[in-house]
N, C-alpha and C positions, 0 to 999 in steps of 0.2 A: 232822292233818296236811293241807295243803292239796292241791288238784289237781295243781299243779306238782311239788310235793315227792313225792307219791304216783307220779306218772308217772316221775319221775327215779329213784325206788327200784326200780319195777318194771323199768326197763331198766339197772339195775345201777349207775347213777351216784350217786356221792356228792357233794352239794353242800358247798361250804366257805365260811364267811364271809369277806367282804372289809371291812375295816375302815381307815379313815384315823385316823391318829395325829398329833395337831397339837401342836406345840411353840412356845413362845416364843423368838424371838431376842433379846430384851432385856425386862429386868424392866419397862420403861415400858409394856409391853402391858397390865399389871394396871390402869392408868388410861386407856389409849386404846381397850381392847377394849369398853368400854361404850359408846363413841361409833362403834361398828363400824370402827374403823381399828386396823391392828397390823401388826407384821413376825413373820410366822410360818414356820417350817419344818413339812413335813408329809411323812409316808411311808405306803406302804400295807402293811398287814399280812395276809399270805395263808399259810396252811399253816404256821403257827406263827413265821415269821419277818417282819420289816419289812423292806421296800425303799424307798431313797430315791435321790436324784440329788445328787451333789455335784461341787465344781470340783477339778480338779488340772490340772497344765501338759502333759499328755501327750494325744496323739490316739487315746486309748483309752477304754474304757468308764468312765464316772463314775457308773455305777448300783451301788449296794452294798446289802449286807444287815446287819442288826443284830437282836439279841434285842428284841422288841416293847416299846415305850415307854421305850427306854433309849438313844437316839441320844445319843451323846456330844457335849457343849458346847452342848445346848439345854435348855430348861426346860419338861418334859411338861406340857401343858395339858388335853387331853381326847381321847377316843376317838369316831369317829362312824361308825355302821355304813352301809356302803353298798350292800350288796346280797350276793349270793351267785355262786360260779362253780363250774360242774361239772368244771374242769380237775383232773386228779389231780397229785401232787407232779411227777412225771416229766414230764408235758405242759407244767405250769407253768414247770418249770427251762428246758425247751427255749424256752417263750414268752419268759421274761425274757431269756435270753440274745439272742434275736433282738432285743428291744426294747434292749438294751444297745448294739448297734451304732448305733443312732440317736441315743443320748445320751452323747456323748464329754464327758470331763472339762473340755477345753479349750474346749469350746463353751457352758459354763455362763455365763448372764448373768441378773442380777436381774430385769430388766425383760422379756426376750424369752424367756429359755429358763432358768427357774429350777426349784427342788425342786418346787414348787406346780404348775407347768405339766406335769411329769413326773407327779405324782400324779394330777392332772386325765385326763391322757391314759391312763394305766393304768386307772385308775376307769372310764372310758367302755368301753375295749376289753374289760374284765372283765365289767362288770355292764351297760353301756349307759346308764350314769348319770354325770353331772358332779358334781364335788365343790362343797360350798356356795361362793358367790361372795366371802363375808367373807375367805376364807383367803389370796386372792391379790389383794385389792382394791390393794395397794400396786403391784402390777405395772401392772395397768388404768390406775391414776392415772398411773404414770410413763411409761407408753406414749404418753401425751397430752402430760406436761408433764416430759418427762426432763430438760428444761435447767434445771429448778428442784431437781432433787435432788442431793445431795452427790456428788462423782465416785466416792467409796468405796462408796455405793450402787447406783451404775449399773453397777459392774463385779461380780466375784464377792465373795460373802460366807461362802461355804462353801469352806474347803480343805481338803482332805486329801491327803497325799503317799502314793501307791499304792506297795506293795510287791508285787513279782512273785514268785509261788511256783508251782510245779506242782499241778495237781489230777489225782489219780490214783484212780479208782474211787470219787469221792465224798469222799476224804480228801485234805487238804492236807499236803504235805510240803515244808519250806523247804530252802535250803542249809544253813542253820545245823544242822537235824535231820540230814541225811545230804549231807555234802560230797563234790562230785565235779566233773568237769570239764565245763563247757559246750562243745556243739558249735557249729557255725557255725549249723546250720538252727535249733537251739533259740534262738539270739540273735535270728534272723530272724523266728521265730514269738513273740517275747517279748511282744508286744502283744496274744496271743491267750490268754495264760495267765490263769488266774484271779488276781485281784489280792487278795491274802489278807493279813489281819491275823491276830494271834494267835487262839487258840481264841474262840468265841462265850461272851459273858457277861463278858469283860474290858473292856468298854466302849469297844472300838474297832471299826472297821468292816472288812468283807470286800468289796471289790469284785467284780463278777459278771464273768466272762469273757463275750467277744462270740461269738456263734455263728460257726462257720466256714462 
């Protein structure tokens, strides 16, 4: 055990691995990857769940969680260890909810604010390290030569339509499970609720609510 790990153990801290999972957005990456170029999606795996950033049409959280290495719509490529964090699960949950307020789904942009920008930001905040440059090379190239990219690549490429459900004591409950009338205050706070999909493991995403 290293000095840092020994010190953390003495202080009662339990460090958790921070891992980046990388996905291909297109099968063409199988050919372009070897030339240092490709179109990738990435997410950060912490405490047994993976967190990414995707687009939707609402001014609310675009940060979502899925089971590790199973983000729907993409082809899993590899996992890259980034470091470790001493945040507990509850501390990390509060942290990711604060981050979610900075990453709204309607602000997603392939060149200026994409999933890999989110992953890079999250990695730096958790470990002090940046992600490998090749993961987001398309965005860096596009920032200089965006006029050469097709319009479809200059806007959003990841589209998720969020569904709003309430989160109570860590458990999701949808209107389909327990139908009831919505009050005016609930409608007003709708964009602060956890944007949930069905249960983990079904291949869908669960959007993270913003910190109040």
